[in-house]
HTML snippet that shows the backbone in 3Dmol.js (N, CA, C, O; Angstrom):
<script src="https://3Dmol.org/build/3Dmol-min.js"></script>
<div id="view" style="width:600px;height:400px;position:relative"></div>
<script>
const pdb = `
ATOM      1  N   UNK A   1       0.849  -1.177   0.000  1.00  0.00           N
ATOM      2  CA  UNK A   1       0.000   0.000   0.000  1.00  0.00           C
ATOM      3  C   UNK A   1       0.891   1.235   0.000  1.00  0.00           C
ATOM      4  O   UNK A   1       1.870   1.294   0.744  1.00  0.00           O
ATOM      5  N   UNK A   2       0.564   2.208  -0.818  1.00  0.00           N
ATOM      6  CA  UNK A   2       1.327   3.444  -0.895  1.00  0.00           C
ATOM      7  C   UNK A   2       1.133   4.287   0.363  1.00  0.00           C
ATOM      8  O   UNK A   2       0.184   4.099   1.124  1.00  0.00           O
ATOM      9  N   UNK A   3       2.055   5.212   0.554  1.00  0.00           N
ATOM     10  CA  UNK A   3       1.965   6.104   1.718  1.00  0.00           C
ATOM     11  C   UNK A   3       0.686   6.921   1.679  1.00  0.00           C
ATOM     12  O   UNK A   3       0.014   7.078   2.699  1.00  0.00           O
ATOM     13  N   UNK A   4       0.345   7.441   0.507  1.00  0.00           N
ATOM     14  CA  UNK A   4      -0.872   8.259   0.387  1.00  0.00           C
ATOM     15  C   UNK A   4      -2.126   7.454   0.732  1.00  0.00           C
ATOM     16  O   UNK A   4      -3.020   7.944   1.423  1.00  0.00           O
ATOM     17  N   UNK A   5      -2.178   6.225   0.246  1.00  0.00           N
ATOM     18  CA  UNK A   5      -3.336   5.374   0.534  1.00  0.00           C
ATOM     19  C   UNK A   5      -3.415   5.034   2.015  1.00  0.00           C
ATOM     20  O   UNK A   5      -4.503   4.996   2.592  1.00  0.00           O
ATOM     21  N   UNK A   6      -2.275   4.790   2.624  1.00  0.00           N
ATOM     22  CA  UNK A   6      -2.243   4.489   4.052  1.00  0.00           C
ATOM     23  C   UNK A   6      -2.722   5.681   4.864  1.00  0.00           C
ATOM     24  O   UNK A   6      -3.481   5.518   5.820  1.00  0.00           O
ATOM     25  N   UNK A   7      -2.284   6.887   4.489  1.00  0.00           N
ATOM     26  CA  UNK A   7      -2.716   8.087   5.192  1.00  0.00           C
ATOM     27  C   UNK A   7      -4.211   8.318   5.019  1.00  0.00           C
ATOM     28  O   UNK A   7      -4.896   8.695   5.970  1.00  0.00           O
ATOM     29  N   UNK A   8      -4.719   8.096   3.815  1.00  0.00           N
ATOM     30  CA  UNK A   8      -6.154   8.254   3.581  1.00  0.00           C
ATOM     31  C   UNK A   8      -6.953   7.261   4.423  1.00  0.00           C
ATOM     32  O   UNK A   8      -7.932   7.638   5.067  1.00  0.00           O
ATOM     33  N   UNK A   9      -6.543   6.007   4.418  1.00  0.00           N
ATOM     34  CA  UNK A   9      -7.235   4.972   5.184  1.00  0.00           C
ATOM     35  C   UNK A   9      -7.215   5.301   6.677  1.00  0.00           C
ATOM     36  O   UNK A   9      -8.240   5.200   7.352  1.00  0.00           O
ATOM     37  N   UNK A  10      -6.061   5.690   7.185  1.00  0.00           N
ATOM     38  CA  UNK A  10      -5.930   6.035   8.600  1.00  0.00           C
ATOM     39  C   UNK A  10      -6.804   7.230   8.953  1.00  0.00           C
ATOM     40  O   UNK A  10      -7.435   7.255  10.009  1.00  0.00           O
ATOM     41  N   UNK A  11      -6.839   8.211   8.075  1.00  0.00           N
ATOM     42  CA  UNK A  11      -7.667   9.400   8.306  1.00  0.00           C
ATOM     43  C   UNK A  11      -9.140   9.027   8.387  1.00  0.00           C
ATOM     44  O   UNK A  11      -9.836   9.455   9.308  1.00  0.00           O
ATOM     45  N   UNK A  12      -9.624   8.235   7.432  1.00  0.00           N
ATOM     46  CA  UNK A  12     -11.036   7.867   7.423  1.00  0.00           C
ATOM     47  C   UNK A  12     -11.416   7.030   8.647  1.00  0.00           C
ATOM     48  O   UNK A  12     -12.476   7.241   9.235  1.00  0.00           O
ATOM     49  N   UNK A  13     -10.572   6.098   9.026  1.00  0.00           N
ATOM     50  CA  UNK A  13     -10.868   5.262  10.194  1.00  0.00           C
ATOM     51  C   UNK A  13     -10.901   6.110  11.459  1.00  0.00           C
ATOM     52  O   UNK A  13     -11.813   5.964  12.273  1.00  0.00           O
ATOM     53  N   UNK A  14      -9.927   6.988  11.638  1.00  0.00           N
ATOM     54  CA  UNK A  14      -9.891   7.818  12.843  1.00  0.00           C
ATOM     55  C   UNK A  14     -11.056   8.803  12.867  1.00  0.00           C
ATOM     56  O   UNK A  14     -11.581   9.118  13.934  1.00  0.00           O
ATOM     57  N   UNK A  15     -11.458   9.284  11.705  1.00  0.00           N
ATOM     58  CA  UNK A  15     -12.604  10.199  11.640  1.00  0.00           C
ATOM     59  C   UNK A  15     -13.890   9.484  12.055  1.00  0.00           C
ATOM     60  O   UNK A  15     -14.706  10.043  12.787  1.00  0.00           O
ATOM     61  N   UNK A  16     -14.065   8.261  11.591  1.00  0.00           N
ATOM     62  CA  UNK A  16     -15.245   7.472  11.966  1.00  0.00           C
ATOM     63  C   UNK A  16     -15.249   7.195  13.464  1.00  0.00           C
ATOM     64  O   UNK A  16     -16.282   7.332  14.120  1.00  0.00           O
ATOM     65  N   UNK A  17     -14.100   6.805  14.006  1.00  0.00           N
ATOM     66  CA  UNK A  17     -14.019   6.533  15.449  1.00  0.00           C
ATOM     67  C   UNK A  17     -14.311   7.788  16.266  1.00  0.00           C
ATOM     68  O   UNK A  17     -14.998   7.721  17.286  1.00  0.00           O
ATOM     69  N   UNK A  18     -13.789   8.932  15.821  1.00  0.00           N
ATOM     70  CA  UNK A  18     -14.041  10.185  16.530  1.00  0.00           C
ATOM     71  C   UNK A  18     -15.537  10.459  16.620  1.00  0.00           C
ATOM     72  O   UNK A  18     -16.044  10.775  17.696  1.00  0.00           O
ATOM     73  N   UNK A  19     -16.251  10.341  15.496  1.00  0.00           N
ATOM     74  CA  UNK A  19     -17.674  10.631  15.499  1.00  0.00           C
ATOM     75  C   UNK A  19     -18.477   9.601  16.299  1.00  0.00           C
ATOM     76  O   UNK A  19     -19.468   9.953  16.939  1.00  0.00           O
ATOM     77  N   UNK A  20     -18.060   8.345  16.265  1.00  0.00           N
ATOM     78  CA  UNK A  20     -18.744   7.330  17.068  1.00  0.00           C
ATOM     79  C   UNK A  20     -18.633   7.653  18.545  1.00  0.00           C
ATOM     80  O   UNK A  20     -19.636   7.646  19.260  1.00  0.00           O
ATOM     81  N   UNK A  21     -17.408   7.938  19.015  1.00  0.00           N
ATOM     82  CA  UNK A  21     -17.223   8.254  20.433  1.00  0.00           C
ATOM     83  C   UNK A  21     -17.870   9.585  20.804  1.00  0.00           C
ATOM     84  O   UNK A  21     -18.336   9.753  21.931  1.00  0.00           O
ATOM     85  N   UNK A  22     -17.904  10.520  19.877  1.00  0.00           N
ATOM     86  CA  UNK A  22     -18.550  11.811  20.137  1.00  0.00           C
ATOM     87  C   UNK A  22     -20.048  11.617  20.355  1.00  0.00           C
ATOM     88  O   UNK A  22     -20.622  12.168  21.295  1.00  0.00           O
ATOM     89  N   UNK A  23     -20.673  10.836  19.487  1.00  0.00           N
ATOM     90  CA  UNK A  23     -22.119  10.580  19.614  1.00  0.00           C
ATOM     91  C   UNK A  23     -22.414   9.779  20.879  1.00  0.00           C
ATOM     92  O   UNK A  23     -23.380  10.073  21.584  1.00  0.00           O
ATOM     93  N   UNK A  24     -21.589   8.764  21.176  1.00  0.00           N
ATOM     94  CA  UNK A  24     -21.793   7.985  22.406  1.00  0.00           C
ATOM     95  C   UNK A  24     -21.638   8.853  23.648  1.00  0.00           C
ATOM     96  O   UNK A  24     -22.341   8.650  24.638  1.00  0.00           O
ATOM     97  N   UNK A  25     -20.729   9.815  23.603  1.00  0.00           N
ATOM     98  CA  UNK A  25     -20.542  10.718  24.740  1.00  0.00           C
ATOM     99  C   UNK A  25     -21.751  11.624  24.897  1.00  0.00           C
ATOM    100  O   UNK A  25     -22.227  11.829  26.014  1.00  0.00           O
ATOM    101  N   UNK A  26     -22.249  12.163  23.808  1.00  0.00           N
ATOM    102  CA  UNK A  26     -23.427  13.041  23.867  1.00  0.00           C
ATOM    103  C   UNK A  26     -24.635  12.281  24.405  1.00  0.00           C
ATOM    104  O   UNK A  26     -25.358  12.789  25.262  1.00  0.00           O
ATOM    105  N   UNK A  27     -24.853  11.079  23.909  1.00  0.00           N
ATOM    106  CA  UNK A  27     -26.013  10.295  24.326  1.00  0.00           C
ATOM    107  C   UNK A  27     -25.853   9.696  25.718  1.00  0.00           C
ATOM    108  O   UNK A  27     -26.843   9.325  26.347  1.00  0.00           O
ATOM    109  N   UNK A  28     -24.624   9.599  26.204  1.00  0.00           N
ATOM    110  CA  UNK A  28     -24.386   9.033  27.527  1.00  0.00           C
ATOM    111  C   UNK A  28     -24.631   7.539  27.592  1.00  0.00           C
ATOM    112  O   UNK A  28     -24.883   7.002  28.670  1.00  0.00           O
ATOM    113  N   UNK A  29     -24.564   6.865  26.469  1.00  0.00           N
ATOM    114  CA  UNK A  29     -24.850   5.433  26.390  1.00  0.00           C
ATOM    115  C   UNK A  29     -23.762   4.608  27.060  1.00  0.00           C
ATOM    116  O   UNK A  29     -24.054   3.610  27.720  1.00  0.00           O
ATOM    117  N   UNK A  30     -22.536   5.011  26.896  1.00  0.00           N
ATOM    118  CA  UNK A  30     -21.394   4.258  27.396  1.00  0.00           C
ATOM    119  C   UNK A  30     -20.577   5.167  28.294  1.00  0.00           C
ATOM    120  O   UNK A  30     -20.153   6.240  27.866  1.00  0.00           O
ATOM    121  N   UNK A  31     -20.351   4.755  29.532  1.00  0.00           N
ATOM    122  CA  UNK A  31     -19.677   5.626  30.496  1.00  0.00           C
ATOM    123  C   UNK A  31     -18.199   5.843  30.177  1.00  0.00           C
ATOM    124  O   UNK A  31     -17.630   6.852  30.594  1.00  0.00           O
ATOM    125  N   UNK A  32     -17.563   4.925  29.451  1.00  0.00           N
ATOM    126  CA  UNK A  32     -16.154   5.093  29.079  1.00  0.00           C
ATOM    127  C   UNK A  32     -15.958   5.886  27.797  1.00  0.00           C
ATOM    128  O   UNK A  32     -14.822   6.160  27.412  1.00  0.00           O
ATOM    129  N   UNK A  33     -17.034   6.255  27.137  1.00  0.00           N
ATOM    130  CA  UNK A  33     -16.931   6.974  25.867  1.00  0.00           C
ATOM    131  C   UNK A  33     -16.138   8.281  25.978  1.00  0.00           C
ATOM    132  O   UNK A  33     -15.346   8.572  25.082  1.00  0.00           O
ATOM    133  N   UNK A  34     -16.314   9.084  27.041  1.00  0.00           N
ATOM    134  CA  UNK A  34     -15.520  10.313  27.135  1.00  0.00           C
ATOM    135  C   UNK A  34     -14.012  10.052  27.188  1.00  0.00           C
ATOM    136  O   UNK A  34     -13.230  10.827  26.638  1.00  0.00           O
ATOM    137  N   UNK A  35     -13.603   8.968  27.846  1.00  0.00           N
ATOM    138  CA  UNK A  35     -12.180   8.637  27.890  1.00  0.00           C
ATOM    139  C   UNK A  35     -11.654   8.293  26.498  1.00  0.00           C
ATOM    140  O   UNK A  35     -10.583   8.745  26.094  1.00  0.00           O
ATOM    141  N   UNK A  36     -12.425   7.487  25.776  1.00  0.00           N
ATOM    142  CA  UNK A  36     -12.021   7.123  24.427  1.00  0.00           C
ATOM    143  C   UNK A  36     -12.106   8.328  23.485  1.00  0.00           C
ATOM    144  O   UNK A  36     -11.324   8.436  22.540  1.00  0.00           O
ATOM    145  N   UNK A  37     -13.047   9.224  23.742  1.00  0.00           N
ATOM    146  CA  UNK A  37     -13.144  10.434  22.935  1.00  0.00           C
ATOM    147  C   UNK A  37     -11.892  11.283  23.108  1.00  0.00           C
ATOM    148  O   UNK A  37     -11.361  11.809  22.130  1.00  0.00           O
ATOM    149  N   UNK A  38     -11.420  11.421  24.328  1.00  0.00           N
ATOM    150  CA  UNK A  38     -10.190  12.180  24.571  1.00  0.00           C
ATOM    151  C   UNK A  38      -9.000  11.532  23.869  1.00  0.00           C
ATOM    152  O   UNK A  38      -8.194  12.220  23.244  1.00  0.00           O
ATOM    153  N   UNK A  39      -8.893  10.224  23.972  1.00  0.00           N
ATOM    154  CA  UNK A  39      -7.794   9.512  23.323  1.00  0.00           C
ATOM    155  C   UNK A  39      -7.867   9.660  21.801  1.00  0.00           C
ATOM    156  O   UNK A  39      -6.862   9.950  21.152  1.00  0.00           O
ATOM    157  N   UNK A  40      -9.053   9.460  21.240  1.00  0.00           N
ATOM    158  CA  UNK A  40      -9.246   9.595  19.802  1.00  0.00           C
ATOM    159  C   UNK A  40      -8.984  11.027  19.352  1.00  0.00           C
ATOM    160  O   UNK A  40      -8.447  11.257  18.269  1.00  0.00           O
ATOM    161  N   UNK A  41      -9.360  11.971  20.177  1.00  0.00           N
ATOM    162  CA  UNK A  41      -9.116  13.383  19.897  1.00  0.00           C
ATOM    163  C   UNK A  41      -7.620  13.647  19.732  1.00  0.00           C
ATOM    164  O   UNK A  41      -7.210  14.329  18.793  1.00  0.00           O
ATOM    165  N   UNK A  42      -6.817  13.119  20.627  1.00  0.00           N
ATOM    166  CA  UNK A  42      -5.362  13.315  20.548  1.00  0.00           C
ATOM    167  C   UNK A  42      -4.764  12.598  19.337  1.00  0.00           C
ATOM    168  O   UNK A  42      -3.873  13.131  18.676  1.00  0.00           O
ATOM    169  N   UNK A  43      -5.249  11.403  19.050  1.00  0.00           N
ATOM    170  CA  UNK A  43      -4.772  10.653  17.888  1.00  0.00           C
ATOM    171  C   UNK A  43      -5.123  11.399  16.596  1.00  0.00           C
ATOM    172  O   UNK A  43      -4.307  11.472  15.678  1.00  0.00           O
ATOM    173  N   UNK A  44      -6.338  11.950  16.530  1.00  0.00           N
ATOM    174  CA  UNK A  44      -6.746  12.715  15.345  1.00  0.00           C
ATOM    175  C   UNK A  44      -5.844  13.922  15.125  1.00  0.00           C
ATOM    176  O   UNK A  44      -5.499  14.237  13.986  1.00  0.00           O
ATOM    177  N   UNK A  45      -5.463  14.590  16.189  1.00  0.00           N
ATOM    178  CA  UNK A  45      -4.568  15.744  16.057  1.00  0.00           C
ATOM    179  C   UNK A  45      -3.245  15.329  15.423  1.00  0.00           C
ATOM    180  O   UNK A  45      -2.717  16.025  14.556  1.00  0.00           O
ATOM    181  N   UNK A  46      -2.722  14.205  15.858  1.00  0.00           N
ATOM    182  CA  UNK A  46      -1.448  13.711  15.313  1.00  0.00           C
ATOM    183  C   UNK A  46      -1.611  13.311  13.853  1.00  0.00           C
ATOM    184  O   UNK A  46      -0.773  13.659  13.021  1.00  0.00           O
ATOM    185  N   UNK A  47      -2.674  12.586  13.532  1.00  0.00           N
ATOM    186  CA  UNK A  47      -2.902  12.138  12.161  1.00  0.00           C
ATOM    187  C   UNK A  47      -3.091  13.329  11.224  1.00  0.00           C
ATOM    188  O   UNK A  47      -2.523  13.361  10.132  1.00  0.00           O
ATOM    189  N   UNK A  48      -3.884  14.299  11.648  1.00  0.00           N
ATOM    190  CA  UNK A  48      -4.107  15.485  10.815  1.00  0.00           C
ATOM    191  C   UNK A  48      -2.799  16.234  10.601  1.00  0.00           C
ATOM    192  O   UNK A  48      -2.516  16.680   9.489  1.00  0.00           O
ATOM    193  N   UNK A  49      -2.009  16.374  11.640  1.00  0.00           N
ATOM    194  CA  UNK A  49      -0.723  17.066  11.502  1.00  0.00           C
ATOM    195  C   UNK A  49       0.185  16.339  10.520  1.00  0.00           C
ATOM    196  O   UNK A  49       0.816  16.974   9.675  1.00  0.00           O
ATOM    197  N   UNK A  50       0.258  15.020  10.623  1.00  0.00           N
ATOM    198  CA  UNK A  50       1.106  14.241   9.711  1.00  0.00           C
ATOM    199  C   UNK A  50       0.619  14.387   8.266  1.00  0.00           C
ATOM    200  O   UNK A  50       1.424  14.578   7.355  1.00  0.00           O
ATOM    201  N   UNK A  51      -0.688  14.297   8.060  1.00  0.00           N
ATOM    202  CA  UNK A  51      -1.237  14.415   6.708  1.00  0.00           C
ATOM    203  C   UNK A  51      -0.959  15.799   6.128  1.00  0.00           C
ATOM    204  O   UNK A  51      -0.522  15.913   4.983  1.00  0.00           O
ATOM    205  N   UNK A  52      -1.207  16.845   6.906  1.00  0.00           N
ATOM    206  CA  UNK A  52      -0.976  18.193   6.408  1.00  0.00           C
ATOM    207  C   UNK A  52       0.501  18.443   6.117  1.00  0.00           C
ATOM    208  O   UNK A  52       0.837  19.079   5.118  1.00  0.00           O
ATOM    209  N   UNK A  53       1.371  17.954   6.970  1.00  0.00           N
ATOM    210  CA  UNK A  53       2.808  18.115   6.734  1.00  0.00           C
ATOM    211  C   UNK A  53       3.243  17.319   5.508  1.00  0.00           C
ATOM    212  O   UNK A  53       4.031  17.813   4.702  1.00  0.00           O
ATOM    213  N   UNK A  54       2.750  16.112   5.358  1.00  0.00           N
ATOM    214  CA  UNK A  54       3.161  15.257   4.244  1.00  0.00           C
ATOM    215  C   UNK A  54       2.716  15.836   2.898  1.00  0.00           C
ATOM    216  O   UNK A  54       3.514  15.939   1.966  1.00  0.00           O
ATOM    217  N   UNK A  55       1.445  16.212   2.803  1.00  0.00           N
ATOM    218  CA  UNK A  55       0.925  16.654   1.520  1.00  0.00           C
ATOM    219  C   UNK A  55       1.240  18.114   1.193  1.00  0.00           C
ATOM    220  O   UNK A  55       1.398  18.458   0.022  1.00  0.00           O
ATOM    221  N   UNK A  56       1.331  18.963   2.191  1.00  0.00           N
ATOM    222  CA  UNK A  56       1.455  20.393   1.935  1.00  0.00           C
ATOM    223  C   UNK A  56       2.792  20.973   2.370  1.00  0.00           C
ATOM    224  O   UNK A  56       2.869  22.161   2.684  1.00  0.00           O
ATOM    225  N   UNK A  57       3.833  20.175   2.396  1.00  0.00           N
ATOM    226  CA  UNK A  57       5.141  20.714   2.738  1.00  0.00           C
ATOM    227  C   UNK A  57       5.693  21.470   1.529  1.00  0.00           C
ATOM    228  O   UNK A  57       5.316  21.171   0.396  1.00  0.00           O
ATOM    229  N   UNK A  58       6.577  22.440   1.749  1.00  0.00           N
ATOM    230  CA  UNK A  58       7.053  23.279   0.643  1.00  0.00           C
ATOM    231  C   UNK A  58       7.970  22.554  -0.348  1.00  0.00           C
ATOM    232  O   UNK A  58       8.230  23.094  -1.423  1.00  0.00           O
ATOM    233  N   UNK A  59       8.459  21.383  -0.036  1.00  0.00           N
ATOM    234  CA  UNK A  59       9.370  20.662  -0.915  1.00  0.00           C
ATOM    235  C   UNK A  59       8.666  19.690  -1.855  1.00  0.00           C
ATOM    236  O   UNK A  59       9.318  19.048  -2.679  1.00  0.00           O
ATOM    237  N   UNK A  60       7.361  19.573  -1.744  1.00  0.00           N
ATOM    238  CA  UNK A  60       6.622  18.629  -2.568  1.00  0.00           C
ATOM    239  C   UNK A  60       5.536  19.383  -3.327  1.00  0.00           C
ATOM    240  O   UNK A  60       4.796  20.180  -2.752  1.00  0.00           O
ATOM    241  N   UNK A  61       5.456  19.121  -4.605  1.00  0.00           N
ATOM    242  CA  UNK A  61       4.383  19.714  -5.404  1.00  0.00           C
ATOM    243  C   UNK A  61       3.174  18.795  -5.284  1.00  0.00           C
ATOM    244  O   UNK A  61       3.232  17.617  -5.636  1.00  0.00           O
ATOM    245  N   UNK A  62       2.093  19.349  -4.788  1.00  0.00           N
ATOM    246  CA  UNK A  62       0.886  18.566  -4.580  1.00  0.00           C
ATOM    247  C   UNK A  62      -0.248  19.157  -5.392  1.00  0.00           C
ATOM    248  O   UNK A  62      -0.534  20.351  -5.304  1.00  0.00           O
ATOM    249  N   UNK A  63      -0.885  18.323  -6.177  1.00  0.00           N
ATOM    250  CA  UNK A  63      -2.090  18.733  -6.876  1.00  0.00           C
ATOM    251  C   UNK A  63      -3.258  18.417  -5.952  1.00  0.00           C
ATOM    252  O   UNK A  63      -3.429  17.274  -5.528  1.00  0.00           O
ATOM    253  N   UNK A  64      -4.051  19.416  -5.646  1.00  0.00           N
ATOM    254  CA  UNK A  64      -5.154  19.221  -4.699  1.00  0.00           C
ATOM    255  C   UNK A  64      -6.228  18.333  -5.317  1.00  0.00           C
ATOM    256  O   UNK A  64      -6.730  18.588  -6.412  1.00  0.00           O
ATOM    257  N   UNK A  65      -6.553  17.302  -4.586  1.00  0.00           N
ATOM    258  CA  UNK A  65      -7.591  16.367  -5.006  1.00  0.00           C
ATOM    259  C   UNK A  65      -8.786  16.511  -4.066  1.00  0.00           C
ATOM    260  O   UNK A  65      -8.778  17.324  -3.142  1.00  0.00           O
ATOM    261  N   UNK A  66      -9.792  15.717  -4.322  1.00  0.00           N
ATOM    262  CA  UNK A  66     -10.965  15.716  -3.453  1.00  0.00           C
ATOM    263  C   UNK A  66     -10.573  15.342  -2.020  1.00  0.00           C
ATOM    264  O   UNK A  66     -11.090  15.916  -1.062  1.00  0.00           O
ATOM    265  N   UNK A  67      -9.664  14.383  -1.879  1.00  0.00           N
ATOM    266  CA  UNK A  67      -9.217  13.968  -0.549  1.00  0.00           C
ATOM    267  C   UNK A  67      -8.545  15.125   0.184  1.00  0.00           C
ATOM    268  O   UNK A  67      -8.784  15.314   1.376  1.00  0.00           O
ATOM    269  N   UNK A  68      -7.716  15.897  -0.500  1.00  0.00           N
ATOM    270  CA  UNK A  68      -7.031  17.024   0.141  1.00  0.00           C
ATOM    271  C   UNK A  68      -8.025  18.071   0.630  1.00  0.00           C
ATOM    272  O   UNK A  68      -7.890  18.599   1.734  1.00  0.00           O
ATOM    273  N   UNK A  69      -9.023  18.367  -0.196  1.00  0.00           N
ATOM    274  CA  UNK A  69     -10.049  19.328   0.230  1.00  0.00           C
ATOM    275  C   UNK A  69     -10.831  18.792   1.421  1.00  0.00           C
ATOM    276  O   UNK A  69     -11.170  19.539   2.339  1.00  0.00           O
ATOM    277  N   UNK A  70     -11.114  17.490   1.399  1.00  0.00           N
ATOM    278  CA  UNK A  70     -11.844  16.880   2.513  1.00  0.00           C
ATOM    279  C   UNK A  70     -11.025  16.914   3.803  1.00  0.00           C
ATOM    280  O   UNK A  70     -11.572  17.147   4.881  1.00  0.00           O
ATOM    281  N   UNK A  71      -9.731  16.684   3.695  1.00  0.00           N
ATOM    282  CA  UNK A  71      -8.859  16.727   4.879  1.00  0.00           C
ATOM    283  C   UNK A  71      -8.841  18.130   5.469  1.00  0.00           C
ATOM    284  O   UNK A  71      -8.947  18.299   6.684  1.00  0.00           O
ATOM    285  N   UNK A  72      -8.709  19.127   4.618  1.00  0.00           N
ATOM    286  CA  UNK A  72      -8.660  20.502   5.116  1.00  0.00           C
ATOM    287  C   UNK A  72      -9.997  20.877   5.764  1.00  0.00           C
ATOM    288  O   UNK A  72     -10.008  21.463   6.847  1.00  0.00           O
ATOM    289  N   UNK A  73     -11.110  20.554   5.127  1.00  0.00           N
ATOM    290  CA  UNK A  73     -12.424  20.860   5.692  1.00  0.00           C
ATOM    291  C   UNK A  73     -12.657  20.097   6.996  1.00  0.00           C
ATOM    292  O   UNK A  73     -13.099  20.675   7.989  1.00  0.00           O
ATOM    293  N   UNK A  74     -12.358  18.802   6.987  1.00  0.00           N
ATOM    294  CA  UNK A  74     -12.542  17.994   8.193  1.00  0.00           C
ATOM    295  C   UNK A  74     -11.629  18.463   9.318  1.00  0.00           C
ATOM    296  O   UNK A  74     -12.007  18.417  10.488  1.00  0.00           O
ATOM    297  N   UNK A  75     -10.448  18.907   8.971  1.00  0.00           N
ATOM    298  CA  UNK A  75      -9.524  19.420   9.982  1.00  0.00           C
ATOM    299  C   UNK A  75     -10.093  20.667  10.648  1.00  0.00           C
ATOM    300  O   UNK A  75     -10.006  20.827  11.865  1.00  0.00           O
ATOM    301  N   UNK A  76     -10.673  21.542   9.842  1.00  0.00           N
ATOM    302  CA  UNK A  76     -11.276  22.757  10.403  1.00  0.00           C
ATOM    303  C   UNK A  76     -12.451  22.415  11.318  1.00  0.00           C
ATOM    304  O   UNK A  76     -12.579  22.989  12.400  1.00  0.00           O
ATOM    305  N   UNK A  77     -13.300  21.493  10.896  1.00  0.00           N
ATOM    306  CA  UNK A  77     -14.435  21.062  11.733  1.00  0.00           C
ATOM    307  C   UNK A  77     -13.920  20.392  13.002  1.00  0.00           C
ATOM    308  O   UNK A  77     -14.428  20.647  14.094  1.00  0.00           O
ATOM    309  N   UNK A  78     -12.918  19.540  12.857  1.00  0.00           N
ATOM    310  CA  UNK A  78     -12.353  18.845  14.012  1.00  0.00           C
ATOM    311  C   UNK A  78     -11.767  19.837  15.017  1.00  0.00           C
ATOM    312  O   UNK A  78     -11.975  19.697  16.222  1.00  0.00           O
ATOM    313  N   UNK A  79     -11.037  20.834  14.525  1.00  0.00           N
ATOM    314  CA  UNK A  79     -10.461  21.848  15.420  1.00  0.00           C
ATOM    315  C   UNK A  79     -11.572  22.594  16.149  1.00  0.00           C
ATOM    316  O   UNK A  79     -11.462  22.851  17.348  1.00  0.00           O
ATOM    317  N   UNK A  80     -12.633  22.940  15.439  1.00  0.00           N
ATOM    318  CA  UNK A  80     -13.767  23.614  16.068  1.00  0.00           C
ATOM    319  C   UNK A  80     -14.356  22.755  17.182  1.00  0.00           C
ATOM    320  O   UNK A  80     -14.597  23.250  18.284  1.00  0.00           O
ATOM    321  N   UNK A  81     -14.587  21.481  16.906  1.00  0.00           N
ATOM    322  CA  UNK A  81     -15.160  20.583  17.902  1.00  0.00           C
ATOM    323  C   UNK A  81     -14.197  20.326  19.053  1.00  0.00           C
ATOM    324  O   UNK A  81     -14.613  20.312  20.211  1.00  0.00           O
ATOM    325  N   UNK A  82     -12.932  20.126  18.756  1.00  0.00           N
ATOM    326  CA  UNK A  82     -12.002  19.772  19.823  1.00  0.00           C
ATOM    327  C   UNK A  82     -11.671  20.951  20.718  1.00  0.00           C
ATOM    328  O   UNK A  82     -11.402  20.763  21.905  1.00  0.00           O
ATOM    329  N   UNK A  83     -11.684  22.145  20.185  1.00  0.00           N
ATOM    330  CA  UNK A  83     -11.354  23.310  21.003  1.00  0.00           C
ATOM    331  C   UNK A  83     -12.547  23.759  21.840  1.00  0.00           C
ATOM    332  O   UNK A  83     -12.416  23.980  23.044  1.00  0.00           O
ATOM    333  N   UNK A  84     -13.693  23.893  21.212  1.00  0.00           N
ATOM    334  CA  UNK A  84     -14.812  24.495  21.923  1.00  0.00           C
ATOM    335  C   UNK A  84     -15.866  23.499  22.376  1.00  0.00           C
ATOM    336  O   UNK A  84     -16.089  23.328  23.574  1.00  0.00           O
ATOM    337  N   UNK A  85     -16.498  22.859  21.445  1.00  0.00           N
ATOM    338  CA  UNK A  85     -17.640  22.010  21.794  1.00  0.00           C
ATOM    339  C   UNK A  85     -17.238  20.796  22.619  1.00  0.00           C
ATOM    340  O   UNK A  85     -17.969  20.398  23.526  1.00  0.00           O
ATOM    341  N   UNK A  86     -16.099  20.208  22.322  1.00  0.00           N
ATOM    342  CA  UNK A  86     -15.635  19.045  23.063  1.00  0.00           C
ATOM    343  C   UNK A  86     -15.370  19.406  24.525  1.00  0.00           C
ATOM    344  O   UNK A  86     -15.718  18.642  25.425  1.00  0.00           O
ATOM    345  N   UNK A  87     -14.764  20.552  24.762  1.00  0.00           N
ATOM    346  CA  UNK A  87     -14.481  20.983  26.134  1.00  0.00           C
ATOM    347  C   UNK A  87     -15.780  21.203  26.908  1.00  0.00           C
ATOM    348  O   UNK A  87     -15.897  20.789  28.061  1.00  0.00           O
ATOM    349  N   UNK A  88     -16.750  21.851  26.275  1.00  0.00           N
ATOM    350  CA  UNK A  88     -18.049  22.072  26.933  1.00  0.00           C
ATOM    351  C   UNK A  88     -18.763  20.756  27.212  1.00  0.00           C
ATOM    352  O   UNK A  88     -19.355  20.572  28.276  1.00  0.00           O
ATOM    353  N   UNK A  89     -18.702  19.852  26.257  1.00  0.00           N
ATOM    354  CA  UNK A  89     -19.362  18.553  26.412  1.00  0.00           C
ATOM    355  C   UNK A  89     -18.755  17.777  27.573  1.00  0.00           C
ATOM    356  O   UNK A  89     -19.487  17.196  28.376  1.00  0.00           O
ATOM    357  N   UNK A  90     -17.431  17.758  27.675  1.00  0.00           N
ATOM    358  CA  UNK A  90     -16.771  16.989  28.732  1.00  0.00           C
ATOM    359  C   UNK A  90     -16.944  17.654  30.098  1.00  0.00           C
ATOM    360  O   UNK A  90     -16.883  16.967  31.117  1.00  0.00           O
ATOM    361  N   UNK A  91     -17.156  18.956  30.146  1.00  0.00           N
ATOM    362  CA  UNK A  91     -17.402  19.625  31.420  1.00  0.00           C
ATOM    363  C   UNK A  91     -18.771  19.245  31.975  1.00  0.00           C
ATOM    364  O   UNK A  91     -18.941  19.151  33.190  1.00  0.00           O
ATOM    365  N   UNK A  92     -19.747  19.028  31.096  1.00  0.00           N
ATOM    366  CA  UNK A  92     -21.095  18.683  31.529  1.00  0.00           C
ATOM    367  C   UNK A  92     -21.192  17.252  32.030  1.00  0.00           C
ATOM    368  O   UNK A  92     -22.106  16.924  32.787  1.00  0.00           O
ATOM    369  N   UNK A  93     -20.263  16.395  31.619  1.00  0.00           N
ATOM    370  CA  UNK A  93     -20.348  14.968  31.988  1.00  0.00           C
ATOM    371  C   UNK A  93     -19.679  14.689  33.288  1.00  0.00           C
ATOM    372  O   UNK A  93     -19.660  13.544  33.740  1.00  0.00           O
TER     373      UNK A  93
END
`;
const viewer = $3Dmol.createViewer("view");
viewer.addModel(pdb, "pdb");
viewer.setStyle({}, {cartoon: {color: "spectrum"}});
viewer.zoomTo();
viewer.render();
</script>
């Protein structure tokens, strides 16, 4: 598997896990969900940083694809949730 494909696969899996734990935390269905949400939150930060550094570093010419636009958009949404809404959600629990 190529590096790009591995990064895409890892990004999609971590994004799905983040939303699953986020919804479980909101619904209060699983008491350990907030712990896993925090862990997934930190992992997502690392994955997003690696993807952005890999694809958008100044030494590599990158043609923006649908995946690149999705990563940038998802990163912005993730930052919004992890900075503000996630903190408020975990304070209420």
